[in-house]
Residue, then its C-alpha position, 0 to 999 in steps of 0.5 A: m214893354r212887351h216889345v222890349l221883353l220879347t226882343a230880350a228873349l229873342a236876343a237870349a235865344w240867339f246864343s242859347t247854344p253855347a259857342l265852343a270856345v277857342d283853345t287859346g293855350a298856345s295861341p300867339p298874341l292878339i294882333d292890334r286891330t290898328a296894325l291890320f286896319g290902320n294906315p299902312s306906312r307906305v304903299a303904291a310906289k311908282l317911278s316917274p316916266d323919266g326915272k328921276w322921281l319915286a312916288w308913293i302913298a303914305p300918311n300925312k297927319g293921319v290921312l293917306n296922301l301922296w309923297v315923292a322923293p328923288v329916286d337916288h335918295p328915296t329916304q328924302g321923301h316929303a308929302l305933296t298933298d295935304e288931304t285931311k278927310r278922304p284918303i288918296r288911294q289912286y294916282l298916276w304920273a303925268p306923262d312929262s313927270s312934272a306932276l302927280l295926278f290923283i282922283n278922289d271923291k267926297g264921303g264915298d259918293e264915288n263922284f271921282l274928280l281929277y286933281k294935279v299936284g306939282v312935284t317941285d312947286h307943290k301946287q295943287q289944282s282941280l282939273t275937273p272942277f264940277e259937281k256930281t261928276r265922275v271922271e275916267i282916264v281914257g288914254t295916256s301916251e308914251h310919247i305925248k307928254d303934255r296931255i291925256l284923254v279923260g272921260i267926263n259925265n257932267r253933260d249927261a250923268r249916264w255917258h262920258d264925253v271924251y276930252s283932251l286935257d292939257v296937263a300944264s294948264g288944265k285946259l279941257t278940249k272936247v274931242f268926242e261928245n257921246h250921244g251914241d250911248y257908248a260905254g267906253f273907248v280905246a285910244d292909241d298911243n297918238l291919243a286918237l280914239r280908235i274903238a267905241i264900245r256899246s252894250r247890246p240888247d242881249g247883254g253883249n257888246d258891239f265894237f265900232h271903229v272910230q275916226g276923228d269924232k265919227v263912229d262907223e255905223k256898223p260894228f267891226s266885232s261883236v260878242g253876246l252875253d256869255d263873252s261880255q265879261t271875258t272878251e275886250p280889246s286891251g290896247f294897241t301897240n305904240d305904232g297902232k298896227t296891232l290890237y291886243w284882245l283878251d278873247s274867249r270867243d270860240r273857247d271858254t277861258a279868255a286867251l291873249t290874242k293879237q290882231d293885225v289892224a290892216s288885215g284883221k288877222t288874229t293870232v292866239i298868243a297865250q291861253n290856259p284851259k283853267a283860267d283867263i289870261g290876266g295881267v300883262l307886261a308891255n314894253p314901254k317903248t313899243g307897247e308889245v306884250q312881253a309877258y302874261a299872267v294866269d291866276y288859277l290857284k296862284n298868279e304865275w307869270t310867263a315871259l314871251d319876250p326873251s329880253i325880259a325872261g331873265d328879269l322875271d326868272f331872277l325876281k322869282a328866284q330872289l323874292k319869296g312870294q308872289f311879285q308884281v312889277t308895279s312901274r317901269t321908266d320910259a327907258d325901261d332900265v328901272w322897275t318897282v317890284n312888290v312882293d307878297p309873302v302871304n304870311a308877312p307884310d308886302t315889301t317894295y323893291l327898286y330893281q335896276r335891270a343892268g346888273k340885276k340889282l334889287t334895293k329894298l325900299f319899304v315894308s307896307r306894315p312894318e308893325l306886322e313883321k314880328a307878328t305871327l301871321s298864318p299861311m293861306y292854303p288854296r283848295e279846290i272844292a267840288s260843287r254838288d253839280g260838278l263845278t270846281l270852286v277855287s277857294y282859300l283857307t287860312l287857319p290860326a297859327g299853330s292850329d295845324s301842327k300835325h298836318p299843314g292846312v288841316p287843324d288838329h281839331p275842328l275850329p269855329l269857321v268864318l265863311f268870308v264871301h267876296g263882293g261883285p259878284w263878278a270878281r274873285d278871291n285871290y291867293g295872297y296876304n288878306r288882312y281879314h283872313q289874318w285878323l280872323a285867324n289871329r282871333g282863333y277862327a278858320v277862314l274860308s273864301v270861295n269863288y262861287r259860280g259867277s266869279t270871274g277869272f275862270g272862264k265864261r262858262f263859270i260866270s254864266a253858271g251864275d246867271l239868275q242864280w242869286g240866292r240859289k245855285m250861287h248860294d248852294d256853292l257856299l253851302d257846299a263849301v261849308k259841307w266840305a269844311v265840315d267833312q274835312k273836320i276843319t269845323s263843326p256844323e254849329q260853328v260856322a258864321i258867314m260874313g262879307g261885303s256888297y254881294g258878300g253882304y247879300a250872301t250873308l242875308a241870304g244865308l240867314t233868311f233862306t237857310p236860317d239853320t246853317f249859320a250861327c250868325g252873320v256880318d253883312i257889310v253894305g249888302p243889298s236886301n231887296l234886289q228890286t230896289l237895288l236895281k232901281t237905284i244903281p248909279p246913272y253912269w252904270e247905264a251901259g251895264k244895266v241890261q247885263f244886270y237884268k240878264r244875270m240877276g233878273d229883269p225888273t221890266t218883266e213879270a217873270g223877272r220881278q217875281l224872281l227878284q222878289e223871291r231872291s230878296p232876303l228882305n221878303k224872308a226877314d221873318a225867318i231870321k233866327k240867328p244873330l245879325l250885324i250890319g254895317q253901312g255907309a250913308n253915301d253908298p251910291r251902289v247899295n243905298q242906305a235904304e237897303s240896310d234900313q229896310i231890313v233893320k226895319a222889317m226885323d224890328a217890326k217882327h221883334i227880331p234883334v239886329t245890330y246896325v252900325l252906320f257911317p255918315d261919311e262913307g260909301h260902298g265900304f269903309a275907306r277911312p281907317e278909323n271907321n274900318i277899325a271901329f266896325n271891326a271892333v264891333a264885329e269881333q265882339f259880335l263874333g266872339k259872343c257867337l263863336g267863342g273866339r278871342s277879341e280885343p276890347i272895343g276900348n276907344a275904337l268908336k271915338a275916333s270914328t263917325a260910327k252911329v248905332p241907330h239900332g241894337a247896341s245892346f246885343v253886342p258886348g261892350l258896345e253900349q259902354a263904347l258909345g258912352n261918348g254920346k254917339 
């Protein structure tokens, strides 16, 4: 009884400071969660190499599947696959245009297997019928149409052997058995392995020439830890004579370079002092790079080849928003192009280069076309030690009527932290930003040190700084938001997934007075147990984890990891916490959430825990994502005073279990009345 009473008292204390209610007088209507987080109508359009077919991903009986239509009759589409549980999210065309190839896992375990489905006969086949295996695409060719190269780790879970896959028959022929601990390979357009990559003891990489099934004893090139995430070979021209690199050696940001294979001479093609070279467009016939992108505040394309410059200029002029060329035919006469207006759903077009004709194919989420969505504002925020943190701010529609990007009065704010941490936030439509802004919150996402895309020094500034300087960057961003009168100190929540979940736990444990509450999605609570349970196929990257996080093989490293683990400070938590976890997560095991919930319960500290038995690292099934966000917006509404859509029946369609703390979220116990 004492436990129950003490927990209830603490729960009341959580919200003892009344949240400042959001002014809803002139607010736009609530956007239904299903419109934001349910299945899109269509996404991921790709032209077949021969230009005869158009494929995309769309719901079939409520689950995302593959669809196809003749390119000249795109409205006559039909489903090719009939997945009933796990949505299909990645696919590619077979080189001969006869079939679609796709990968899928089971329940989020990330053991991705490769499947084929015929375009005309609809016959589906498992091309890698193995257990506990993860398949990778190693190489495809513009002129070899009957086979591709795949990596398969069914012999040794740590390393991928390379096979030639006959697409028609499904026959696998081993071409390289990986006993050399190689992390990856680069093939040319003849599907010959040309480069093998091996991690070094210092956290860098060695690059070796490959001839047949033999690897040179000595590397032809090497990089250390600092360049390991910003330098890599990115492919050969189709004649095999030129090797392209993204290369930060002798500079900070990754430049696009080309190397003459015969002489070894390297030429810099493009570089930018603020950001790495990102995506490229290559000629399908020659493999030569025709254009490149730089993503600093926004993604910007620059043409290198005059034959494509007019196309890019035309698309930029005609399409209002950031655009991406998502597929090109072998003849390069037709493209698919996706445009992101940020404050409207993205739209996909068919672009015929002859005559520069654009034909609208579909809108990904037509139900949002009439919704009031918010713009996103790029911001540069200074850290306390002089770094520039590229960040993105979204405000509730109508809240900045006097000065765009500055609210008329301080708002409750959600600091939404990206995962990785070796990843980044980008400018563009973001469903979490739109959802939270629609509920009345300012939303701020920060590229803290360690984020990628801004050069190697910015990445290395995050080394051994989990829960320290990386966290300081988040605190500096909150201070900036307070100083700019975007929010007030007592009105800030922290939320995120993966590393963002860790940042949430760090915020509530290491700086327990900064945030009003936190939402942790698949976040690690104990860095020591996290490193002990990483998937075996991450073996090649393990040293880099140790160098950048803390080395569990040394006493100093173990002490650092212990100090930076929120689990060991769980008794400091005094603000509301909501945790979401997938039971099959291979990256951040369920134990990471279980153990902090157990520690908080032992100290009688309230916490709400939502568990999904059929999910992994994040929630792939829309029903589960909707269910968790239904809980999250009630949680945030109680904490910050924002608007919320009732939970209703959101949990009934999901697999959500709430093993702990349902009583701390308004309406959650009632929603669980279905027996879950």
